[in-house]
N, C-alpha and C positions, 0 to 999 in steps of 0.2 A: 425395349423390355430390360428390366434389371434382373441380375441373377447373383447379386452380392451375397456373400455368405452370411448366416444368421446365427450360427452356434447352435442350431436346432436340427431335429431330424432330417430335414430336407437337405441338409449339408453333404450327406452321403450321395444323393442324387446329383447334386451339383458338381461334385468331385467326378463322378463317372462321366458327366458330359464334358469335362475339359480335355480328355483324352481319348477320343474316339477313333478308331482305326478308319483309314480311308480305303479306297477300292485298290485291288491289287492288279497293277497295270500289267505285270508279267503274264498273269493268267489271261488278262484282256488280250494281250498280243497273240498268245498261243491260240486262244479261242478264234481271233480273226484269221490267223493263219490257216487253220484247218477249214473254217468257213469258206475260205477262197478256194480250197481244193474240192469241195463237195460237188457232186453230180447234178449241178443246176446253174442257171445264169446267175451272176452276182446280184444279191438283193432279191431274188425271186420269192423268197418266203417272208419277205417284208419284216413286220414287227417280230415275228418268231425269231429271227436272228438276233435281234437286239435283246430279246428276253434270254437267250443262251449266254449272251456276253454279260448280261446284268448278274446272272447266277454266278458266273466266274469271277467276276469283279468282287463280289461281296462274299463268296465262299472262300476266296484267295486260292482257287483250284481249278485246274482244267484236267479233264472235262467236267463240265457242269453236272451237278447231281440233284435229282429231284425224286428220289427213292423213299426217303423218309419224310413225308409231308404231314404235318400235324396241324389240324384245325382247332383252335382253342377258343372255347366259348366261356365267356364270364358273365355271370348272373348275379344281378344286384337289385335291391329295391329302394325306392325314394319317397321321402316325406312329402315332396312337392305334389304327389298324387291327391293330397288333401285339398288342392286348389281346383279340382275338377278338370284337369288337363289330359286325363287318359280316356280311351274308349273302353277299356276293359279293366276289371278289378284287380287288385294287387296280387291276389292269389294266383293269377294266371302265371306270374313268374315261376313259382314254385312247381305248378302243374307242368309247365313247359319243360323245366329242368327233368322232371320225371319222364317226360315224353322223349327227351334226348336219350336219358339212360335206357329207355326201353325200345330204342331204334324206330321211333314212330315219327320223327320230325323231318322236315324237307332236307336239313343238313345231313342227317343220316344216310339219306338215299344218295345224295350227290357224293359223300365220302365213299360209300360202297362203289358207286360207278366208277370213281377214278383211283380207288386204292389208297385212300387218305386215312390217317389216324384221326380220332376225334377224342379231345379232352373236354370235360365240362368242370369248371370251377364255381362252386356255389360260395356266395361272400355274404355271409350273415344275413340270409333272407328274411329271418324273424326280427331282424332289427334294422329297419330302413333308415336310410341317412336322415339327418334333420332337413326340414322343410327349408329350402334355400330362400324363400321369400321372408323367412323369419330369422334365420342365422346360418352360420356356416354348416355346410353338409357334413364336414370330417373335422377333427382336430388334426393338427399336423402330424402328430405321431401315428394317429390311425391312417392317414393318407399314405404316409411314407412306409409304413409296414404292409399296407395292401399293395403298393407299388412293388415291394420286394417279394410280396407272394406271387404277384403276376410273373415275375422273372423266373419262377419254376416253370412256366410253360414251355420254354425253350428246351428242355432236357430231351435228347434223343432225336433231334430233327435236323435236317438240312434245308427245309423251308417251313417257315411259320406262317399260318393264316390266323389273324385275330377277327373275332366277332364277339357278340354279346346278346343278352336277353335281360330285359328290364322294363317292366311297365312303367311308363313316365319318362323314359330316358331320352326321347327326342326333345322333350322340354329341357332336360340338362343339357344335351348337345347345343341346343339353340342358346340357352344361356351362356354356355362357355364359349361359343363362337362369337356371340355378342360382346361378352367380355374381353375377349382377345382382339377382336377385329372391328369393333365399333359398329357403326350404321344404326339402323333402328331395329327394335325387337321383332317387328313384322317381316324384316328382311331375312330372319333366320328360323322362324317357325313354320311348320308344315302339318299336314294331317296325321303323320305318324302311323299309328295302326288304325285310324279311320274316324278321327272326331269331326264333328260337324262345323259349320260356321261359328256357332256360339262357342264350341270347344276351341277353336282356333283363336278367338278373342281372348278366352281364358288364358290360354298358353302364352299369347303374346303379353298380356298383362302381368302373368306370373313372371315371365323373363325380364320384363322391364323392372318390376319392382325388386327383383333379386339383384339385378346388376346395379341399380341405384343403391340398395343397401350396402352393397360390398365394394362399391366403386372406389374408396380411397385405398383399397388393397390390391386392386387389379392390375397394377403395373408389373407385378410379379407373376409369371405364368404358373408357377406352382400353387400360389394363392388362389388363382383362378380355379384350378383343379380341386383344391380342397374345399373351397367355399361354394363353388357353384357345381361341382362335379358329382361323382358318386363312386362307390367302391368299384364297379366293374370298369369305369373309365380310367380310375387310378392303376388298376391291375393291367389293363392293356397298354397304358403308357409304360408301365415298368416292364412289360413284356417286349416291347418294341425297342426299348432302351437296352435291355439285357441281350437281345438278338443282335444289335449292332456290335456290342463288346465282344460277343462270341462269334462274330462273322457268320451270321445267319440271315439271309434276305427274308423280307417280311411282305406278305400280301394284305393290305388293309381292306376290311369289308366296307360297310356303307357310311351313313352320316354320323352315327354315334361312335364308331370305331375312329372314324377320321377326326372328330373332335378331340378325342382322347390322344391322338398322335399330334394333334396341333399344338399341344402343351410344349412338346418337345422342340417342335419347329420354332416356337416362339422363344424358346430358351437358347437355341443354337441353330442358325439358318441351315446348316448342312446335316441336322441330326436325322432327317429322314431320306438321305440319299441312298440308304439301303432298302428303301420301302418303294412298293408300287400299289397303286389303288387298283383292287381287284375288279371294281365295276363302278358304274355311276348309278347311283341309287335314283328312284323316282321322287324321293323326298326332296321337294324343290330347292332347298338351300344346300344341297350336297354339291351341286355343281360350282356354286359360289365358294365353298369351302375348299373344294379341290383346286381351285384356282389360286386361293390364298396358299395352299400348301405346294403349289407347283408339281402337282401330281397328274398324270395323264391315265384315265382309267383303261383297263385292258379290255373290259366288256361293257356294253350298254344294252341291256336286256329289259329294262323297265322294272327291274326287282325292287322291292322295299321290304323284304321279310326281315332282315338282319340275321341273327344267330350264326353268322359266318358264311351264309349261303352264297353270297356274291364272290367272296375271297376264295370259297371252295371250287366254285364253278371256273374262276380263273386260274386256280391251280392246275385243273385239267389241261388247260392251255399251254401253261408253263411246262408241265410234264412232257407234253408233246414236243414242245420247242426242245427241251433237252434230249429227248429220245431221237428227234430229227438230226441234231448236231452230232450226237455220239454215234448213231446207227447208220447213217447214210454212207454209201460208198464214196471214196474219192475218185476223181477222174483216172488216176493212175491204177488203183486197186480194180476198177470195174472195167478197165480197158476202153474208156470212153474218151474221145478226142476232146481237148479243152478249146477254149475260145482262140481263135486265130489272131495272132498279134497284127 
């Protein structure tokens, strides 16, 4: 993939990607040292132990923190819905945003269960992106500005979960995955919110035509984002990038959020090292996409809702991992005999 500077708005994004902080190895060492002293056999908490270490590495701090967890849900609309690719009308995007704001959605209940903050970002819902089968979804300046807007989601948090709402956006995710990783259009499409067999054929056809139309420009991942993507995907990519710069670990939700993050991975192979996949979506292509991203999901509950719900559920596990690491007694403090040499 090329990332040569163009002298255009994307240059700011490319410049941020040039100098990303890495993991803090001192914090990792401190985490491992305490973990070895906790009142349990070594490795007994399995992956929960690695989650604490992950937090320390990317927060550059020991002990790990998971007190100010924010679920950021980005909402956008898509012109490709005109191709008959969605099971629901486009006005559902705005209606669901109102549902989030009125505390009525699944993600609201998950956030209340685990004490998570919820931020909802509306992205020009009355002005859908252009139909990707007919032209570029966004102009470069629009896309870069939306990425910058997404960067605001990191304010005041020590763990960020990204999710989305947007009728038609599994078609967009499929087009981006196809544009980034090749294969056949059918490899990347799925039922989304519940389209039937004919709807799946329309989705695959729309993805195929869009990628063919924009093909000469797709060697640049940022062009994939602006031509085949959408506002909520651009905003999520911006949020993930800002989190890396600010040393905030990220939990990525399902298929659409993973497609947004894939742009950064294609630009720089280690760009998602501060991220974990919150869950494995039931959307069929999500597993394939996570393999491309080299991300192992924390949960596999058969969810396919979007709206940050899988990442929010995973945040409950991460919070538990941090509390276990920070709150458990050591062998010395509890007066428990350690392992015999």
